[in-house]
Phi, psi and omega in degrees: 000126177266153180250139174248172180296328183258013176138179183285152176213150179264137177265117182238157173293140181300320180230128175250121183267132177274183180272155177276117185230149176246124181219126180053039177082359180250138175262132181216157177216120181264123178247147178243126179250119178263124181262124178285167180300327180295333178297320181289342180270354178283161174290162181298320179298318179292323177298316179298317179297313180296319179294321177298319177297318178296319180296319178294323177296319178296320179292324177297315179296320177299317179299319178297318182290321178295325179295318178296326179277357181060036176277136182270091181222137182276080182291329178295320177295319178298316180295322178296318178296318180294320176301318180295318180294316179297321179297325179279343182285000000 
């Protein structure tokens, strides 16, 4: 536990990656993103940019895990679609 001037705070990893699991024919991976207090103080445009970067990092990690499992999935296509959506957002 780290201490701040105004009280205690927990230092957590920004993104915690879950395991890649197959259930009922679906492959899923649950990730947890912890947002620090500084994130809420950013402008909305900066928050969107930071969230987009985190999302791309999660997709990169998903792609690595799918590759290890030898799953045939077009992760590059998914990442291109997500970039396009983030750009329009």
